[in-house]
DRENTITI-111765 format. One record per residue: residue in three letters; x, y, z of N, C-alpha, C in turn. Coordinates in steps of 0.02 Angstrom, whole numbers, padded with zeros to 5 digits, always signed. Example, Ala and Ser with C-alpha at 12.3 -4.5 7.8 and 13.67 -1.06 7.14 Angstrom:
% residues 2
ALA+00660-00284+00390+00615-00225+00390+00660-00165+00390 SER+00642-00112+00354+00684-00053+00357+00645+00002+00394 
END
This chain:
% residues 149
MET+05902+05833+06787+05975+05860+06770+05984+05884+06703 CYS+05965+05832+06656+05964+05828+06583+05931+05894+06569 TYR+05864+05903+06588+05815+05942+06558+05863+06025+06584 LYS+05882+06016+06636+05918+06104+06672+05964+06119+06610 PHE+06000+06066+06599+06070+06098+06543+06045+06089+06483 ASN+05984+06077+06458+05978+06070+06383+05998+06017+06350 LEU+05995+05956+06384+06013+05881+06343+05954+05849+06328 GLN+05913+05862+06290+05850+05830+06269+05864+05769+06237 VAL+05912+05758+06206+05920+05690+06174+05940+05631+06222 GLU+05992+05657+06265+06016+05626+06322+05965+05614+06371 ASN+05902+05654+06384+05853+05647+06430+05822+05584+06401 ALA+05794+05590+06332+05760+05528+06311+05792+05472+06308 THR+05850+05467+06291+05899+05411+06280+05918+05379+06351 THR+05909+05419+06401+05917+05390+06471+05850+05366+06487 LEU+05805+05403+06488+05722+05362+06493+05713+05297+06449 LEU+05744+05284+06392+05727+05232+06351+05781+05182+06388 LEU+05843+05203+06404+05886+05148+06439+05857+05117+06496 LEU+05828+05156+06528+05794+05136+06589+05725+05086+06584 ALA+05700+05097+06540+05631+05044+06498+05668+04974+06479 GLU+05743+04989+06442+05767+04928+06409+05796+04885+06488 ILE+05821+04919+06525+05833+04891+06585+05789+04854+06625 HIS+05723+04881+06633+05669+04849+06663+05634+04778+06606 LYS+05649+04796+06550+05626+04739+06503+05666+04696+06506 ARG+05734+04688+06506+05785+04645+06512+05790+04612+06577 SER+05760+04649+06629+05777+04613+06696+05713+04562+06702 GLY+05663+04562+06665+05595+04552+06675+05542+04572+06698 ASN+05550+04629+06697+05492+04685+06733+05472+04728+06683 PRO+05425+04696+06619+05403+04751+06575+05364+04803+06594 VAL+05315+04788+06670+05284+04843+06680+05315+04897+06695 LEU+05363+04891+06744+05401+04947+06764+05437+04979+06711 GLY+05453+04948+06655+05466+04995+06603+05419+05028+06565 LEU+05364+05012+06566+05319+05051+06524+05316+05131+06530 PRO+05327+05149+06606+05319+05218+06611+05386+05264+06582 TYR+05448+05218+06587+05496+05245+06552+05494+05260+06469 ALA+05460+05206+06451+05450+05208+06387+05422+05278+06363 LEU+05348+05268+06390+05310+05316+06371+05343+05382+06390 ALA+05379+05394+06444+05400+05461+06455+05443+05471+06398 SER+05498+05425+06377+05547+05449+06322+05501+05458+06251 LEU+05462+05425+06240+05413+05411+06192+05376+05500+06192 SER+05358+05524+06237+05325+05596+06245+05370+05644+06241 PHE+05443+05629+06276+05494+05677+06261+05514+05669+06179 CYS+05526+05623+06155+05539+05621+06090+05490+05663+06035 GLN+05444+05656+06065+05385+05695+06015+05392+05765+06026 SER+05401+05774+06077+05396+05856+06104+05454+05897+06063 PHE+05511+05853+06048+05574+05887+06020+05579+05870+05954 ASN+05525+05827+05921+05545+05808+05852+05615+05767+05837 LEU+05620+05706+05887+05669+05670+05887+05637+05614+05866 ASP+05634+05608+05789+05593+05544+05755+05640+05484+05765 LEU+05692+05481+05747+05725+05411+05754+05725+05376+05814 LEU+05739+05434+05861+05742+05399+05941+05667+05383+05967 ARG+05615+05430+05955+05546+05412+05941+05536+05329+05916 ALA+05553+05322+05857+05557+05252+05830+05584+05198+05880 SER+05641+05219+05907+05667+05160+05945+05632+05162+06015 ALA+05609+05219+06033+05559+05214+06108+05488+05162+06082 VAL+05462+05187+06035+05403+05147+06011+05430+05078+06001 LEU+05477+05050+05963+05497+04990+05967+05509+04948+06043 THR+05543+04981+06076+05548+04951+06152+05483+04958+06186 LEU+05433+05010+06163+05358+04989+06193+05343+04938+06164 ALA+05347+04928+06100+05314+04866+06082+05347+04803+06114 GLU+05406+04808+06125+05437+04741+06148+05417+04728+06212 LEU+05401+04786+06274+05374+04785+06323+05289+04745+06321 TRP+05255+04775+06285+05188+04742+06279+05194+04683+06259 LEU+05246+04667+06206+05240+04583+06188+05260+04556+06260 SER+05306+04572+06302+05329+04538+06373+05273+04515+06408 LEU+05211+04570+06392+05158+04565+06455+05125+04511+06430 GLY+05137+04469+06361+05091+04415+06356+05065+04417+06279 SER+05041+04363+06263+05021+04359+06190+04959+04389+06163 ASN+04925+04407+06239+04864+04458+06207+04872+04513+06189 HIS+04935+04543+06176+04969+04604+06163+05013+04610+06106 ALA+05003+04544+06071+05038+04544+06005+05023+04584+05944 LYS+04948+04596+05935+04930+04638+05894+04942+04703+05903 ARG+04935+04732+05972+04955+04802+05993+05029+04815+05967 ALA+05070+04773+05999+05134+04787+05984+05138+04782+05904 LEU+05120+04736+05863+05140+04720+05799+05108+04801+05772 SER+05049+04837+05787+05024+04900+05766+05079+04957+05765 LEU+05109+04943+05849+05160+05001+05859+05220+05004+05805 ILE+05240+04936+05795+05302+04930+05739+05295+04949+05689 HIS+05231+04925+05649+05218+04947+05576+05200+05018+05587 GLY+05198+05049+05632+05178+05129+05630+05255+05176+05623 VAL+05303+05133+05653+05374+05157+05647+05423+05122+05612 LEU+05399+05085+05575+05456+05044+05542+05470+05080+05472 PRO+05429+05120+05420+05463+05179+05380+05515+05204+05419 THR+05500+05240+05471+05565+05292+05490+05620+05247+05512 ILE+05607+05161+05538+05679+05137+05557+05707+05120+05492 LEU+05677+05097+05445+05702+05065+05377+05736+05126+05343 GLY+05697+05186+05348+05738+05258+05304+05797+05288+05339 HIS+05802+05282+05404+05839+05314+05435+05872+05279+05501 GLY+05864+05220+05511+05886+05187+05560+05954+05145+05529 GLY+05988+05131+05593+06064+05097+05581+06038+05029+05569 LEU+06097+04986+05546+06081+04897+05538+06054+04863+05596 GLU+06091+04885+05656+06061+04843+05725+05980+04859+05737 LEU+05963+04935+05730+05905+04959+05751+05842+04924+05705 ARG+05863+04914+05641+05834+04886+05579+05818+04820+05599 ALA+05884+04760+05609+05870+04711+05624+05838+04674+05678 ARG+05846+04720+05740+05796+04721+05800+05714+04728+05775 ALA+05702+04787+05737+05634+04793+05717+05600+04732+05676 TYR+05646+04697+05633+05611+04632+05605+05610+04593+05648 ILE+05664+04574+05701+05652+04530+05753+05595+04517+05788 VAL+05572+04592+05810+05505+04600+05855+05459+04587+05805 GLU+05457+04619+05755+05394+04608+05712+05376+04527+05701 ALA+05434+04476+05685+05426+04411+05695+05411+04377+05745 LYS+05430+04412+05808+05400+04384+05872+05330+04403+05889 CYS+05315+04464+05859+05234+04478+05875+05199+04433+05823 TYR+05226+04399+05752+05170+04357+05724+05177+04302+05761 LEU+05234+04276+05784+05240+04196+05815+05198+04202+05897 SER+05197+04276+05924+05160+04266+05992+05086+04267+05986 ASP+05056+04293+05917+04988+04309+05909+04961+04225+05911 PRO+04909+04211+05962+04873+04150+05965+04830+04142+05894 ASN+04819+04192+05862+04774+04158+05792+04813+04170+05738 PHE+04886+04178+05751+04927+04161+05689+04944+04082+05686 SER+04936+04059+05627+04961+03993+05610+05024+03999+05547 ILE+05071+03975+05588+05148+03975+05546+05128+03932+05492 SER+05090+03882+05495+05111+03825+05428+05059+03844+05378 GLU+05011+03921+05396+04966+03949+05349+05024+04010+05313 ASN+05057+04042+05348+05079+04105+05338+05169+04104+05371 ALA+05204+04050+05340+05266+04054+05364+05307+04098+05326 GLU+05307+04123+05263+05342+04186+05242+05325+04250+05280 ILE+05271+04254+05310+05262+04327+05348+05308+04324+05413 VAL+05336+04260+05435+05392+04266+05484+05458+04263+05468 LEU+05458+04226+05397+05537+04207+05381+05564+04258+05360 ASP+05538+04300+05310+05542+04367+05276+05573+04409+05322 PRO+05541+04436+05375+05568+04484+05419+05643+04442+05456 LEU+05617+04384+05470+05702+04353+05513+05768+04344+05460 SER+05728+04330+05395+05782+04328+05321+05819+04414+05332 GLN+05789+04461+05329+05792+04523+05332+05846+04549+05395 ALA+05823+04523+05454+05858+04528+05521+05927+04507+05504 SER+05928+04428+05477+06000+04406+05480+06038+04442+05414 ASP+06017+04473+05362+06061+04504+05319+06076+04572+05353 GLU+06041+04598+05400+06073+04668+05419+06116+04647+05465 LEU+06104+04583+05513+06151+04573+05568+06225+04529+05526 GLN+06218+04502+05481+06288+04489+05456+06333+04543+05425 VAL+06294+04596+05412+06328+04652+05390+06371+04675+05457 LEU+06338+04681+05489+06367+04688+05565+06418+04640+05585 GLU+06406+04583+05565+06471+04531+05591+06444+04517+05660 VAL+06373+04515+05668+06347+04502+05740+06296+04439+05730 SER+06304+04405+05687+06255+04352+05676+06241+04298+05731 ALA+06284+04304+05784+06280+04252+05830+06220+04276+05881 PHE+06221+04358+05868+06165+04398+05910+06080+04367+05895 LEU+06086+04370+05828+06023+04345+05818+06007+04283+05836 TYR+06057+04224+05841+06045+04157+05853+06023+04163+05938 SER+06053+04198+05962+06043+04204+06046+05976+04226+06051 LEU+05951+04279+06014+05892+04304+06021+05841+04245+06000 CYS+05852+04216+05948+05809+04164+05938+05795+04107+05995 TYR+05861+04093+06022+05870+04030+06075+05833+04052+06136 ASN+05845+04123+06161+05813+04145+06218+05741+04147+06211 TYR+05707+04160+06139+05645+04178+06150+05618+04108+06145 ASN+05646+04066+06112+05616+03992+06124+05624+03968+06193 MET+05672+03985+06241+05669+03961+06300+05622+03992+06351 GLN+05587+04039+06335+05534+04072+06364+05479+04038+06372 
END
């Protein structure tokens, strides 16, 4: 329907929202096709910031599949971080920082005692971004939910 009426941004956004729904419902495998379709659509129409958001969602989906995929997720994030930091809103930037920290913490080869700054720096940046938005409770709930998994 979106394609028929020339609603490319809406189409990509809808696909991305479907991926988010599956991710949040605990079905990351079902979210992968939607994230990939959104990513493909964004690339076709040069929707750079939406593409970066799709890649971030894709990284979160990979991370949800287990710690074996942490490096792949981190690689995806580092690929879109310049776009997100240069053009993204505060919430998107904070989300990227949080996912980056999650990737490091999920990596079985990562040692927090040896590389604490690698995790603390993105979390500090995320905290700064979220404080500007006055939603620091969002950060705490994300950290709490992550620790409960």
